[in-house]
PyMOL CGO cylinders between C-alpha atoms (Angstrom):
from pymol import cmd
from pymol.cgo import CYLINDER

trace = [
    CYLINDER, 25.47, -26.96, 8.34, 24.05, -25.06, 11.54, 0.3, 1, 1, 1, 1, 1, 1,
    CYLINDER, 24.05, -25.06, 11.54, 26.19, -22.15, 10.67, 0.3, 1, 1, 1, 1, 1, 1,
    CYLINDER, 26.19, -22.15, 10.67, 24.96, -22.20, 7.08, 0.3, 1, 1, 1, 1, 1, 1,
    CYLINDER, 24.96, -22.20, 7.08, 21.30, -22.28, 8.21, 0.3, 1, 1, 1, 1, 1, 1,
    CYLINDER, 21.30, -22.28, 8.21, 21.88, -19.44, 10.61, 0.3, 1, 1, 1, 1, 1, 1,
    CYLINDER, 21.88, -19.44, 10.61, 23.46, -17.44, 7.81, 0.3, 1, 1, 1, 1, 1, 1,
    CYLINDER, 23.46, -17.44, 7.81, 20.45, -18.07, 5.52, 0.3, 1, 1, 1, 1, 1, 1,
    CYLINDER, 20.45, -18.07, 5.52, 18.01, -17.00, 8.32, 0.3, 1, 1, 1, 1, 1, 1,
    CYLINDER, 18.01, -17.00, 8.32, 19.99, -13.98, 9.04, 0.3, 1, 1, 1, 1, 1, 1,
    CYLINDER, 19.99, -13.98, 9.04, 20.06, -12.90, 5.37, 0.3, 1, 1, 1, 1, 1, 1,
    CYLINDER, 20.06, -12.90, 5.37, 16.39, -13.40, 5.04, 0.3, 1, 1, 1, 1, 1, 1,
    CYLINDER, 16.39, -13.40, 5.04, 15.76, -11.55, 8.09, 0.3, 1, 1, 1, 1, 1, 1,
    CYLINDER, 15.76, -11.55, 8.09, 17.85, -8.72, 6.89, 0.3, 1, 1, 1, 1, 1, 1,
    CYLINDER, 17.85, -8.72, 6.89, 15.97, -8.61, 3.62, 0.3, 1, 1, 1, 1, 1, 1,
    CYLINDER, 15.97, -8.61, 3.62, 12.59, -8.59, 5.40, 0.3, 1, 1, 1, 1, 1, 1,
    CYLINDER, 12.59, -8.59, 5.40, 13.66, -5.72, 7.75, 0.3, 1, 1, 1, 1, 1, 1,
    CYLINDER, 13.66, -5.72, 7.75, 15.06, -3.83, 4.79, 0.3, 1, 1, 1, 1, 1, 1,
    CYLINDER, 15.06, -3.83, 4.79, 11.87, -4.29, 2.75, 0.3, 1, 1, 1, 1, 1, 1,
    CYLINDER, 11.87, -4.29, 2.75, 9.70, -3.22, 5.64, 0.3, 1, 1, 1, 1, 1, 1,
    CYLINDER, 9.70, -3.22, 5.64, 11.78, -0.07, 6.23, 0.3, 1, 1, 1, 1, 1, 1,
    CYLINDER, 11.78, -0.07, 6.23, 11.53, 0.66, 2.54, 0.3, 1, 1, 1, 1, 1, 1,
    CYLINDER, 11.53, 0.66, 2.54, 7.80, 0.06, 2.21, 0.3, 1, 1, 1, 1, 1, 1,
    CYLINDER, 7.80, 0.06, 2.21, 6.53, 1.37, 5.49, 0.3, 1, 1, 1, 1, 1, 1,
    CYLINDER, 6.53, 1.37, 5.49, 9.26, 3.94, 6.34, 0.3, 1, 1, 1, 1, 1, 1,
    CYLINDER, 9.26, 3.94, 6.34, 10.90, 5.72, 3.45, 0.3, 1, 1, 1, 1, 1, 1,
    CYLINDER, 10.90, 5.72, 3.45, 7.92, 5.84, 1.23, 0.3, 1, 1, 1, 1, 1, 1,
    CYLINDER, 7.92, 5.84, 1.23, 5.52, 7.05, 3.92, 0.3, 1, 1, 1, 1, 1, 1,
    CYLINDER, 5.52, 7.05, 3.92, 7.49, 10.25, 3.76, 0.3, 1, 1, 1, 1, 1, 1,
    CYLINDER, 7.49, 10.25, 3.76, 7.59, 10.36, 0.03, 0.3, 1, 1, 1, 1, 1, 1,
    CYLINDER, 7.59, 10.36, 0.03, 4.10, 11.52, -0.76, 0.3, 1, 1, 1, 1, 1, 1,
    CYLINDER, 4.10, 11.52, -0.76, 5.17, 14.93, -1.86, 0.3, 1, 1, 1, 1, 1, 1,
    CYLINDER, 5.17, 14.93, -1.86, 7.79, 13.52, -4.22, 0.3, 1, 1, 1, 1, 1, 1,
    CYLINDER, 7.79, 13.52, -4.22, 5.45, 10.84, -5.59, 0.3, 1, 1, 1, 1, 1, 1,
    CYLINDER, 5.45, 10.84, -5.59, 2.52, 13.17, -5.89, 0.3, 1, 1, 1, 1, 1, 1,
    CYLINDER, 2.52, 13.17, -5.89, 0.05, 11.20, -3.83, 0.3, 1, 1, 1, 1, 1, 1,
    CYLINDER, 0.05, 11.20, -3.83, -1.41, 10.93, -0.44, 0.3, 1, 1, 1, 1, 1, 1,
    CYLINDER, -1.41, 10.93, -0.44, -1.09, 7.18, -0.59, 0.3, 1, 1, 1, 1, 1, 1,
    CYLINDER, -1.09, 7.18, -0.59, 2.47, 6.31, -1.68, 0.3, 1, 1, 1, 1, 1, 1,
    CYLINDER, 2.47, 6.31, -1.68, 2.26, 2.72, -0.14, 0.3, 1, 1, 1, 1, 1, 1,
    CYLINDER, 2.26, 2.72, -0.14, -0.69, 0.41, -0.02, 0.3, 1, 1, 1, 1, 1, 1,
    CYLINDER, -0.69, 0.41, -0.02, -0.97, -3.33, 0.92, 0.3, 1, 1, 1, 1, 1, 1,
    CYLINDER, -0.97, -3.33, 0.92, -2.99, -5.75, -1.22, 0.3, 1, 1, 1, 1, 1, 1,
    CYLINDER, -2.99, -5.75, -1.22, -5.65, -7.10, 1.04, 0.3, 1, 1, 1, 1, 1, 1,
    CYLINDER, -5.65, -7.10, 1.04, -7.73, -9.26, -1.30, 0.3, 1, 1, 1, 1, 1, 1,
    CYLINDER, -7.73, -9.26, -1.30, -7.28, -11.70, -4.17, 0.3, 1, 1, 1, 1, 1, 1,
    CYLINDER, -7.28, -11.70, -4.17, -9.17, -9.49, -6.79, 0.3, 1, 1, 1, 1, 1, 1,
    CYLINDER, -9.17, -9.49, -6.79, -5.80, -8.86, -8.70, 0.3, 1, 1, 1, 1, 1, 1,
    CYLINDER, -5.80, -8.86, -8.70, -4.36, -12.27, -8.48, 0.3, 1, 1, 1, 1, 1, 1,
    CYLINDER, -4.36, -12.27, -8.48, -2.10, -13.45, -10.00, 0.3, 1, 1, 1, 1, 1, 1,
    CYLINDER, -2.10, -13.45, -10.00, -0.34, -10.08, -10.81, 0.3, 1, 1, 1, 1, 1, 1,
    CYLINDER, -0.34, -10.08, -10.81, -0.87, -8.96, -7.20, 0.3, 1, 1, 1, 1, 1, 1,
    CYLINDER, -0.87, -8.96, -7.20, -1.37, -11.33, -4.31, 0.3, 1, 1, 1, 1, 1, 1,
    CYLINDER, -1.37, -11.33, -4.31, -2.59, -10.72, -0.82, 0.3, 1, 1, 1, 1, 1, 1,
    CYLINDER, -2.59, -10.72, -0.82, 0.11, -9.34, 1.39, 0.3, 1, 1, 1, 1, 1, 1,
    CYLINDER, 0.11, -9.34, 1.39, 1.99, -7.65, -1.57, 0.3, 1, 1, 1, 1, 1, 1,
    CYLINDER, 1.99, -7.65, -1.57, 3.07, -4.02, -0.78, 0.3, 1, 1, 1, 1, 1, 1,
    CYLINDER, 3.07, -4.02, -0.78, 2.65, -1.61, -3.76, 0.3, 1, 1, 1, 1, 1, 1,
    CYLINDER, 2.65, -1.61, -3.76, 4.32, 1.75, -4.41, 0.3, 1, 1, 1, 1, 1, 1,
    CYLINDER, 4.32, 1.75, -4.41, 1.93, 4.29, -5.84, 0.3, 1, 1, 1, 1, 1, 1,
    CYLINDER, 1.93, 4.29, -5.84, 2.86, 7.39, -7.88, 0.3, 1, 1, 1, 1, 1, 1,
    CYLINDER, 2.86, 7.39, -7.88, 0.33, 10.17, -8.55, 0.3, 1, 1, 1, 1, 1, 1,
    CYLINDER, 0.33, 10.17, -8.55, -0.82, 10.68, -12.05, 0.3, 1, 1, 1, 1, 1, 1,
    CYLINDER, -0.82, 10.68, -12.05, -2.66, 13.29, -13.97, 0.3, 1, 1, 1, 1, 1, 1,
    CYLINDER, -2.66, 13.29, -13.97, -6.07, 12.04, -14.93, 0.3, 1, 1, 1, 1, 1, 1,
    CYLINDER, -6.07, 12.04, -14.93, -5.22, 12.89, -18.68, 0.3, 1, 1, 1, 1, 1, 1,
    CYLINDER, -5.22, 12.89, -18.68, -2.22, 10.46, -18.49, 0.3, 1, 1, 1, 1, 1, 1,
    CYLINDER, -2.22, 10.46, -18.49, -4.11, 7.48, -17.22, 0.3, 1, 1, 1, 1, 1, 1,
    CYLINDER, -4.11, 7.48, -17.22, -4.83, 4.77, -19.83, 0.3, 1, 1, 1, 1, 1, 1,
    CYLINDER, -4.83, 4.77, -19.83, -6.71, 1.55, -20.16, 0.3, 1, 1, 1, 1, 1, 1,
    CYLINDER, -6.71, 1.55, -20.16, -4.74, -1.30, -18.53, 0.3, 1, 1, 1, 1, 1, 1,
    CYLINDER, -4.74, -1.30, -18.53, -3.09, 0.82, -15.89, 0.3, 1, 1, 1, 1, 1, 1,
    CYLINDER, -3.09, 0.82, -15.89, -3.50, -0.57, -12.42, 0.3, 1, 1, 1, 1, 1, 1,
    CYLINDER, -3.50, -0.57, -12.42, -4.65, 2.30, -10.08, 0.3, 1, 1, 1, 1, 1, 1,
    CYLINDER, -4.65, 2.30, -10.08, -5.40, 2.92, -6.43, 0.3, 1, 1, 1, 1, 1, 1,
    CYLINDER, -5.40, 2.92, -6.43, -8.61, 4.71, -5.67, 0.3, 1, 1, 1, 1, 1, 1,
    CYLINDER, -8.61, 4.71, -5.67, -11.03, 5.42, -2.86, 0.3, 1, 1, 1, 1, 1, 1,
    CYLINDER, -11.03, 5.42, -2.86, -14.67, 4.52, -2.71, 0.3, 1, 1, 1, 1, 1, 1,
    CYLINDER, -14.67, 4.52, -2.71, -16.17, 7.65, -1.17, 0.3, 1, 1, 1, 1, 1, 1,
    CYLINDER, -16.17, 7.65, -1.17, -18.39, 7.71, 2.01, 0.3, 1, 1, 1, 1, 1, 1,
    CYLINDER, -18.39, 7.71, 2.01, -22.01, 8.29, 1.25, 0.3, 1, 1, 1, 1, 1, 1,
    CYLINDER, -22.01, 8.29, 1.25, -25.39, 7.97, 2.94, 0.3, 1, 1, 1, 1, 1, 1,
    CYLINDER, -25.39, 7.97, 2.94, -28.98, 8.30, 1.58, 0.3, 1, 1, 1, 1, 1, 1,
    CYLINDER, -28.98, 8.30, 1.58, -31.20, 9.84, 4.25, 0.3, 1, 1, 1, 1, 1, 1,
    CYLINDER, -31.20, 9.84, 4.25, -35.01, 10.20, 4.27, 0.3, 1, 1, 1, 1, 1, 1,
    CYLINDER, -35.01, 10.20, 4.27, -35.89, 13.22, 6.27, 0.3, 1, 1, 1, 1, 1, 1,
    CYLINDER, -35.89, 13.22, 6.27, -39.70, 13.97, 6.56, 0.3, 1, 1, 1, 1, 1, 1,
    CYLINDER, -39.70, 13.97, 6.56, -40.38, 11.94, 3.48, 0.3, 1, 1, 1, 1, 1, 1,
    CYLINDER, -40.38, 11.94, 3.48, -37.67, 13.75, 1.38, 0.3, 1, 1, 1, 1, 1, 1,
    CYLINDER, -37.67, 13.75, 1.38, -34.45, 12.19, 0.21, 0.3, 1, 1, 1, 1, 1, 1,
    CYLINDER, -34.45, 12.19, 0.21, -31.11, 13.70, 0.68, 0.3, 1, 1, 1, 1, 1, 1,
    CYLINDER, -31.11, 13.70, 0.68, -27.66, 12.29, -0.40, 0.3, 1, 1, 1, 1, 1, 1,
    CYLINDER, -27.66, 12.29, -0.40, -24.81, 13.30, 1.89, 0.3, 1, 1, 1, 1, 1, 1,
    CYLINDER, -24.81, 13.30, 1.89, -21.12, 12.48, 1.59, 0.3, 1, 1, 1, 1, 1, 1,
    CYLINDER, -21.12, 12.48, 1.59, -17.72, 13.60, 2.99, 0.3, 1, 1, 1, 1, 1, 1,
    CYLINDER, -17.72, 13.60, 2.99, -18.42, 17.25, 2.19, 0.3, 1, 1, 1, 1, 1, 1,
    CYLINDER, -18.42, 17.25, 2.19, -21.01, 18.92, 4.41, 0.3, 1, 1, 1, 1, 1, 1,
    CYLINDER, -21.01, 18.92, 4.41, -24.52, 19.26, 3.01, 0.3, 1, 1, 1, 1, 1, 1,
    CYLINDER, -24.52, 19.26, 3.01, -27.41, 21.38, 4.19, 0.3, 1, 1, 1, 1, 1, 1,
    CYLINDER, -27.41, 21.38, 4.19, -30.49, 19.39, 5.29, 0.3, 1, 1, 1, 1, 1, 1,
    CYLINDER, -30.49, 19.39, 5.29, -33.54, 19.91, 7.48, 0.3, 1, 1, 1, 1, 1, 1,
    CYLINDER, -33.54, 19.91, 7.48, -31.40, 18.45, 10.25, 0.3, 1, 1, 1, 1, 1, 1,
    CYLINDER, -31.40, 18.45, 10.25, -28.74, 21.05, 9.86, 0.3, 1, 1, 1, 1, 1, 1,
    CYLINDER, -28.74, 21.05, 9.86, -25.28, 20.62, 8.28, 0.3, 1, 1, 1, 1, 1, 1,
    CYLINDER, -25.28, 20.62, 8.28, -24.51, 16.92, 7.78, 0.3, 1, 1, 1, 1, 1, 1,
    CYLINDER, -24.51, 16.92, 7.78, -21.45, 15.01, 6.45, 0.3, 1, 1, 1, 1, 1, 1,
    CYLINDER, -21.45, 15.01, 6.45, -20.23, 11.43, 6.63, 0.3, 1, 1, 1, 1, 1, 1,
    CYLINDER, -20.23, 11.43, 6.63, -17.16, 10.93, 8.81, 0.3, 1, 1, 1, 1, 1, 1,
    CYLINDER, -17.16, 10.93, 8.81, -16.50, 7.23, 8.32, 0.3, 1, 1, 1, 1, 1, 1,
    CYLINDER, -16.50, 7.23, 8.32, -18.28, 3.97, 7.05, 0.3, 1, 1, 1, 1, 1, 1,
    CYLINDER, -18.28, 3.97, 7.05, -17.69, 0.43, 8.24, 0.3, 1, 1, 1, 1, 1, 1,
    CYLINDER, -17.69, 0.43, 8.24, -19.91, -2.56, 7.31, 0.3, 1, 1, 1, 1, 1, 1,
    CYLINDER, -19.91, -2.56, 7.31, -23.50, -1.18, 7.23, 0.3, 1, 1, 1, 1, 1, 1,
    CYLINDER, -23.50, -1.18, 7.23, -22.81, 1.53, 9.78, 0.3, 1, 1, 1, 1, 1, 1,
    CYLINDER, -22.81, 1.53, 9.78, -21.83, 5.19, 9.28, 0.3, 1, 1, 1, 1, 1, 1,
    CYLINDER, -21.83, 5.19, 9.28, -20.64, 7.96, 11.56, 0.3, 1, 1, 1, 1, 1, 1,
    CYLINDER, -20.64, 7.96, 11.56, -22.46, 11.20, 10.80, 0.3, 1, 1, 1, 1, 1, 1,
    CYLINDER, -22.46, 11.20, 10.80, -21.61, 14.68, 11.84, 0.3, 1, 1, 1, 1, 1, 1,
    CYLINDER, -21.61, 14.68, 11.84, -24.74, 16.84, 12.36, 0.3, 1, 1, 1, 1, 1, 1,
    CYLINDER, -24.74, 16.84, 12.36, -24.14, 20.46, 13.27, 0.3, 1, 1, 1, 1, 1, 1,
    CYLINDER, -24.14, 20.46, 13.27, -20.80, 19.43, 14.82, 0.3, 1, 1, 1, 1, 1, 1,
    CYLINDER, -20.80, 19.43, 14.82, -22.15, 16.60, 16.84, 0.3, 1, 1, 1, 1, 1, 1,
    CYLINDER, -22.15, 16.60, 16.84, -21.51, 12.92, 15.99, 0.3, 1, 1, 1, 1, 1, 1,
    CYLINDER, -21.51, 12.92, 15.99, -24.12, 10.27, 15.49, 0.3, 1, 1, 1, 1, 1, 1,
    CYLINDER, -24.12, 10.27, 15.49, -23.53, 6.54, 14.75, 0.3, 1, 1, 1, 1, 1, 1,
    CYLINDER, -23.53, 6.54, 14.75, -26.24, 5.23, 12.41, 0.3, 1, 1, 1, 1, 1, 1,
    CYLINDER, -26.24, 5.23, 12.41, -27.04, 1.99, 10.71, 0.3, 1, 1, 1, 1, 1, 1,
    CYLINDER, -27.04, 1.99, 10.71, -28.36, 1.16, 7.32, 0.3, 1, 1, 1, 1, 1, 1,
    CYLINDER, -28.36, 1.16, 7.32, -32.18, 0.89, 7.61, 0.3, 1, 1, 1, 1, 1, 1,
    CYLINDER, -32.18, 0.89, 7.61, -32.24, 2.65, 10.99, 0.3, 1, 1, 1, 1, 1, 1,
    CYLINDER, -32.24, 2.65, 10.99, -34.72, 5.25, 12.18, 0.3, 1, 1, 1, 1, 1, 1,
    CYLINDER, -34.72, 5.25, 12.18, -33.65, 8.23, 14.27, 0.3, 1, 1, 1, 1, 1, 1,
    CYLINDER, -33.65, 8.23, 14.27, -34.89, 11.58, 15.68, 0.3, 1, 1, 1, 1, 1, 1,
    CYLINDER, -34.89, 11.58, 15.68, -32.40, 14.22, 15.18, 0.3, 1, 1, 1, 1, 1, 1,
    CYLINDER, -32.40, 14.22, 15.18, -32.93, 17.88, 16.02, 0.3, 1, 1, 1, 1, 1, 1,
    CYLINDER, -32.93, 17.88, 16.02, -36.65, 17.16, 16.21, 0.3, 1, 1, 1, 1, 1, 1,
    CYLINDER, -36.65, 17.16, 16.21, -36.72, 15.71, 12.81, 0.3, 1, 1, 1, 1, 1, 1,
    CYLINDER, -36.72, 15.71, 12.81, -37.41, 12.11, 11.76, 0.3, 1, 1, 1, 1, 1, 1,
    CYLINDER, -37.41, 12.11, 11.76, -34.58, 10.45, 9.72, 0.3, 1, 1, 1, 1, 1, 1,
    CYLINDER, -34.58, 10.45, 9.72, -34.38, 7.06, 8.14, 0.3, 1, 1, 1, 1, 1, 1,
    CYLINDER, -34.38, 7.06, 8.14, -31.11, 5.75, 6.85, 0.3, 1, 1, 1, 1, 1, 1,
    CYLINDER, -31.11, 5.75, 6.85, -31.86, 4.22, 3.52, 0.3, 1, 1, 1, 1, 1, 1,
    CYLINDER, -31.86, 4.22, 3.52, -28.31, 3.36, 2.10, 0.3, 1, 1, 1, 1, 1, 1,
    CYLINDER, -28.31, 3.36, 2.10, -24.75, 3.55, 3.39, 0.3, 1, 1, 1, 1, 1, 1,
    CYLINDER, -24.75, 3.55, 3.39, -21.73, 3.08, 0.93, 0.3, 1, 1, 1, 1, 1, 1,
    CYLINDER, -21.73, 3.08, 0.93, -18.04, 3.61, 0.79, 0.3, 1, 1, 1, 1, 1, 1,
    CYLINDER, -18.04, 3.61, 0.79, -14.88, 1.85, 1.97, 0.3, 1, 1, 1, 1, 1, 1,
    CYLINDER, -14.88, 1.85, 1.97, -12.16, 2.68, 4.42, 0.3, 1, 1, 1, 1, 1, 1,
    CYLINDER, -12.16, 2.68, 4.42, -9.61, 0.65, 2.47, 0.3, 1, 1, 1, 1, 1, 1,
    CYLINDER, -9.61, 0.65, 2.47, -8.33, 1.82, -0.91, 0.3, 1, 1, 1, 1, 1, 1,
    CYLINDER, -8.33, 1.82, -0.91, -9.06, -0.52, -3.86, 0.3, 1, 1, 1, 1, 1, 1,
    CYLINDER, -9.06, -0.52, -3.86, -6.29, -1.67, -6.32, 0.3, 1, 1, 1, 1, 1, 1,
    CYLINDER, -6.29, -1.67, -6.32, -7.90, -2.52, -9.72, 0.3, 1, 1, 1, 1, 1, 1,
    CYLINDER, -7.90, -2.52, -9.72, -7.19, -2.20, -13.44, 0.3, 1, 1, 1, 1, 1, 1,
    CYLINDER, -7.19, -2.20, -13.44, -8.70, 0.46, -15.75, 0.3, 1, 1, 1, 1, 1, 1,
    CYLINDER, -8.70, 0.46, -15.75, -10.80, -1.16, -18.39, 0.3, 1, 1, 1, 1, 1, 1,
    CYLINDER, -10.80, -1.16, -18.39, -12.33, 1.88, -19.91, 0.3, 1, 1, 1, 1, 1, 1,
    CYLINDER, -12.33, 1.88, -19.91, -12.01, 5.81, -19.68, 0.3, 1, 1, 1, 1, 1, 1,
    CYLINDER, -12.01, 5.81, -19.68, -14.11, 8.77, -20.73, 0.3, 1, 1, 1, 1, 1, 1,
    CYLINDER, -14.11, 8.77, -20.73, -13.63, 12.47, -20.19, 0.3, 1, 1, 1, 1, 1, 1,
    CYLINDER, -13.63, 12.47, -20.19, -14.74, 12.63, -16.60, 0.3, 1, 1, 1, 1, 1, 1,
    CYLINDER, -14.74, 12.63, -16.60, -14.17, 9.13, -15.16, 0.3, 1, 1, 1, 1, 1, 1,
    CYLINDER, -14.17, 9.13, -15.16, -12.65, 5.68, -15.43, 0.3, 1, 1, 1, 1, 1, 1,
    CYLINDER, -12.65, 5.68, -15.43, -14.05, 2.27, -14.98, 0.3, 1, 1, 1, 1, 1, 1,
    CYLINDER, -14.05, 2.27, -14.98, -12.10, -0.67, -13.31, 0.3, 1, 1, 1, 1, 1, 1,
    CYLINDER, -12.10, -0.67, -13.31, -12.31, -4.29, -12.67, 0.3, 1, 1, 1, 1, 1, 1,
    CYLINDER, -12.31, -4.29, -12.67, -10.08, -6.70, -10.64, 0.3, 1, 1, 1, 1, 1, 1,
    CYLINDER, -10.08, -6.70, -10.64, -8.35, -9.21, -12.82, 0.3, 1, 1, 1, 1, 1, 1,
    CYLINDER, -8.35, -9.21, -12.82, -9.51, -12.14, -10.71, 0.3, 1, 1, 1, 1, 1, 1,
    CYLINDER, -9.51, -12.14, -10.71, -13.13, -10.86, -10.44, 0.3, 1, 1, 1, 1, 1, 1,
    CYLINDER, -13.13, -10.86, -10.44, -15.71, -12.37, -12.65, 0.3, 1, 1, 1, 1, 1, 1,
    CYLINDER, -15.71, -12.37, -12.65, -17.39, -9.10, -13.19, 0.3, 1, 1, 1, 1, 1, 1,
    CYLINDER, -17.39, -9.10, -13.19, -17.26, -5.39, -12.29, 0.3, 1, 1, 1, 1, 1, 1,
    CYLINDER, -17.26, -5.39, -12.29, -18.39, -4.28, -8.79, 0.3, 1, 1, 1, 1, 1, 1,
    CYLINDER, -18.39, -4.28, -8.79, -20.95, -1.56, -8.80, 0.3, 1, 1, 1, 1, 1, 1,
    CYLINDER, -20.95, -1.56, -8.80, -18.81, 1.07, -7.22, 0.3, 1, 1, 1, 1, 1, 1,
    CYLINDER, -18.81, 1.07, -7.22, -16.14, 0.83, -9.95, 0.3, 1, 1, 1, 1, 1, 1,
    CYLINDER, -16.14, 0.83, -9.95, -18.23, 1.70, -12.88, 0.3, 1, 1, 1, 1, 1, 1,
    CYLINDER, -18.23, 1.70, -12.88, -17.76, 5.52, -12.44, 0.3, 1, 1, 1, 1, 1, 1,
    CYLINDER, -17.76, 5.52, -12.44, -14.53, 6.50, -10.67, 0.3, 1, 1, 1, 1, 1, 1,
    CYLINDER, -14.53, 6.50, -10.67, -13.93, 10.19, -10.55, 0.3, 1, 1, 1, 1, 1, 1,
    CYLINDER, -13.93, 10.19, -10.55, -10.42, 11.79, -10.74, 0.3, 1, 1, 1, 1, 1, 1,
    CYLINDER, -10.42, 11.79, -10.74, -10.61, 13.19, -7.17, 0.3, 1, 1, 1, 1, 1, 1,
    CYLINDER, -10.61, 13.19, -7.17, -10.98, 9.69, -5.82, 0.3, 1, 1, 1, 1, 1, 1,
    CYLINDER, -10.98, 9.69, -5.82, -7.79, 8.34, -7.51, 0.3, 1, 1, 1, 1, 1, 1,
    CYLINDER, -7.79, 8.34, -7.51, -4.60, 8.13, -5.42, 0.3, 1, 1, 1, 1, 1, 1,
    CYLINDER, -4.60, 8.13, -5.42, -2.39, 7.21, -8.38, 0.3, 1, 1, 1, 1, 1, 1,
    CYLINDER, -2.39, 7.21, -8.38, -0.90, 4.43, -10.52, 0.3, 1, 1, 1, 1, 1, 1,
    CYLINDER, -0.90, 4.43, -10.52, 0.98, 1.48, -9.18, 0.3, 1, 1, 1, 1, 1, 1,
    CYLINDER, 0.98, 1.48, -9.18, 4.57, 1.44, -10.21, 0.3, 1, 1, 1, 1, 1, 1,
    CYLINDER, 4.57, 1.44, -10.21, 6.32, -1.32, -8.21, 0.3, 1, 1, 1, 1, 1, 1,
    CYLINDER, 6.32, -1.32, -8.21, 5.59, -4.26, -5.97, 0.3, 1, 1, 1, 1, 1, 1,
    CYLINDER, 5.59, -4.26, -5.97, 7.39, -5.96, -3.00, 0.3, 1, 1, 1, 1, 1, 1,
    CYLINDER, 7.39, -5.96, -3.00, 5.92, -9.45, -2.66, 0.3, 1, 1, 1, 1, 1, 1,
    CYLINDER, 5.92, -9.45, -2.66, 4.16, -10.67, 0.48, 0.3, 1, 1, 1, 1, 1, 1,
    CYLINDER, 4.16, -10.67, 0.48, 5.74, -8.51, 3.25, 0.3, 1, 1, 1, 1, 1, 1,
    CYLINDER, 5.74, -8.51, 3.25, 2.31, -7.02, 4.01, 0.3, 1, 1, 1, 1, 1, 1,
    CYLINDER, 2.31, -7.02, 4.01, 1.33, -10.41, 5.42, 0.3, 1, 1, 1, 1, 1, 1,
    CYLINDER, 1.33, -10.41, 5.42, 3.18, -9.40, 8.59, 0.3, 1, 1, 1, 1, 1, 1,
    CYLINDER, 3.18, -9.40, 8.59, 0.14, -7.26, 9.12, 0.3, 1, 1, 1, 1, 1, 1,
    CYLINDER, 0.14, -7.26, 9.12, -2.49, -9.37, 7.44, 0.3, 1, 1, 1, 1, 1, 1,
    CYLINDER, -2.49, -9.37, 7.44, -1.78, -12.69, 8.95, 0.3, 1, 1, 1, 1, 1, 1,
    CYLINDER, -1.78, -12.69, 8.95, -2.43, -11.86, 12.54, 0.3, 1, 1, 1, 1, 1, 1,
    CYLINDER, -2.43, -11.86, 12.54, -5.70, -10.06, 11.42, 0.3, 1, 1, 1, 1, 1, 1,
    CYLINDER, -5.70, -10.06, 11.42, -6.95, -13.07, 9.56, 0.3, 1, 1, 1, 1, 1, 1,
    CYLINDER, -6.95, -13.07, 9.56, -5.98, -15.41, 12.52, 0.3, 1, 1, 1, 1, 1, 1,
    CYLINDER, -5.98, -15.41, 12.52, -8.06, -13.29, 15.02, 0.3, 1, 1, 1, 1, 1, 1,
    CYLINDER, -8.06, -13.29, 15.02, -10.93, -12.79, 12.50, 0.3, 1, 1, 1, 1, 1, 1,
    CYLINDER, -10.93, -12.79, 12.50, -10.37, -9.11, 12.32, 0.3, 1, 1, 1, 1, 1, 1,
    CYLINDER, -10.37, -9.11, 12.32, -10.09, -8.69, 8.52, 0.3, 1, 1, 1, 1, 1, 1,
    CYLINDER, -10.09, -8.69, 8.52, -12.80, -6.24, 7.50, 0.3, 1, 1, 1, 1, 1, 1,
    CYLINDER, -12.80, -6.24, 7.50, -15.70, -7.68, 5.47, 0.3, 1, 1, 1, 1, 1, 1,
    CYLINDER, -15.70, -7.68, 5.47, -15.14, -4.93, 2.80, 0.3, 1, 1, 1, 1, 1, 1,
    CYLINDER, -15.14, -4.93, 2.80, -11.58, -6.41, 2.15, 0.3, 1, 1, 1, 1, 1, 1,
    CYLINDER, -11.58, -6.41, 2.15, -13.12, -9.88, 1.54, 0.3, 1, 1, 1, 1, 1, 1,
    CYLINDER, -13.12, -9.88, 1.54, -15.95, -8.48, -0.61, 0.3, 1, 1, 1, 1, 1, 1,
    CYLINDER, -15.95, -8.48, -0.61, -13.84, -6.89, -3.21, 0.3, 1, 1, 1, 1, 1, 1,
    CYLINDER, -13.84, -6.89, -3.21, -11.91, -10.07, -4.15, 0.3, 1, 1, 1, 1, 1, 1,
    CYLINDER, -11.91, -10.07, -4.15, -12.42, -13.77, -4.71, 0.3, 1, 1, 1, 1, 1, 1,
    CYLINDER, -12.42, -13.77, -4.71, -10.26, -16.76, -3.86, 0.3, 1, 1, 1, 1, 1, 1,
    CYLINDER, -10.26, -16.76, -3.86, -6.67, -16.69, -4.85, 0.3, 1, 1, 1, 1, 1, 1,
    CYLINDER, -6.67, -16.69, -4.85, -5.34, -19.45, -7.04, 0.3, 1, 1, 1, 1, 1, 1,
]
cmd.load_cgo(trace, "trace")
């Protein structure tokens, strides 16, 4: 009996190791073959339950925008943006450099209600609603948006220039998924390995390190 249990444990351990190598090793080097910069993603919320659960690892394949259809499950990025009020004028800045009265500005990263800006090559951490003096100009941060983590949701409509998505388990669309542009789509989900991503997510949950953005895009599983 003890030997049988040890054999089962060894087999299960072998499967987990093999799956991890497949998901996090081989496919990480397959972006060129699969036509995407995100060949592997982990499901971090319950927004696509029951089809995809937290901890599932998904394979992603690049797809031409013309080939995407309603009901496809896609992986996409919510781009970084910040609305700045400079000397009573409004400027919208994103990941591409924009000319403003402060100089050349772009958004490097976003987390919670904070953003890291680059202003003429110098970096500045700002907070939504914060007021700052930059290069002798008064700046107020009016809105910060965007997510570090890619989103996995289903296409519910499509037009010539964009798609709209919704999480299967979400009661309604979220604002950012009403107008998703082709340049923000990493690809279409084409396979799933159940639960092995919990190797990463479980310790984060236990230590309270799960980013709020991962909790906000999905509701409770089950």
